[in-house]
N, C-alpha and C positions, 0 to 999 in steps of 0.2 A: 196286609198291604204294607209295603215298605215306604215309610215316610222319609223324605230327604230334608235336610236342614237347608232352607233357602235364605237364611239370615245373612249369609255372606254376600248375596246378590242384591240386597236391599240396603240403601243408605237413607238416613233421615234427612229431612228438609234442610236443616242447618248445615250438614256436611255437604249436601248437594250445592247449596248456594255458596258455601265456602270454596268448593272446587271450581264453580263457575267464576267467582271473583278472581281466583288465582289464575285461571286460564285467560281472563280478560287482561289482567296485569301483565302476564307473559306476552300476550299479543301486542299490547300497547308498547312494551319495552322493545319488542322486535320491530315495530313500525317506527319507533324513534331512531333505531339503528339503520333502518332502511326506508327513509321517507319517500323514495320513489314508488313504493308499494301502497302508499296511503290512498291514492285514487282507486286502485283495484279493491282495497278493503271497503271503501265507500260503495263501490259497485256491488260487491258481495252482499253487504248489509241491505242495500236497496232491494236486490233480488230476493233475499231471504224474507224480507218483510211481506212480500207478495205470496210466498208459499205458506199454505195453511198447516199442513201436517209435517211431522218429522221426515216422513217418507218423501214428501215433495221437496223439503229442504235438502235432503241428501241428493235427490235427483238434480236439483238446481246446482249444487256444488259440483257434482260430477260433470255436468254439462260445461260449467265455467272452467273447470280444470282441463277438460278435453279441448276446449277452445284455446286455452293458453298453451297446451302441449302442441297443438297444431301450429300455432304461431312460432313456437320455438323450433319445431321441425323445419318450417319454411326458412327460418334464419340459418339453421344448421346447413341446409341444402345450399344456401347462398355462399356460406363460408367454405363448404366443400368445393364448390365450383371455382371460387377464387383460388383456393389452395391448389386445385388441379391445374389451373392456368399457370400458376407460378412454378409448379414442379410436376409436369405431366408424366404419367407412367408410360414407358415405352413398350410397345407391343412386341410380340415375338417376331424375330426375323429382321429387326432393325438394327 
């Protein structure tokens, strides 16, 4: 039986917590640069506290991202409508 070396896929607890702390610092710096997103971050944290497993947390994040994408799509459609009104495309034969 061929044994594979899985040691590259495993990190120790101190390295894990170090990476988590680094990610939190990066997030906090990003939020300082974009304070308009702090409310959304609080909403994310609130929803993630309710999720029990990592699978549930991933599903929560996907749902929240989908909702934000839908909001952005609706805003883009409004912008497209305004743009069309400012510069309508002429149909053939006109």
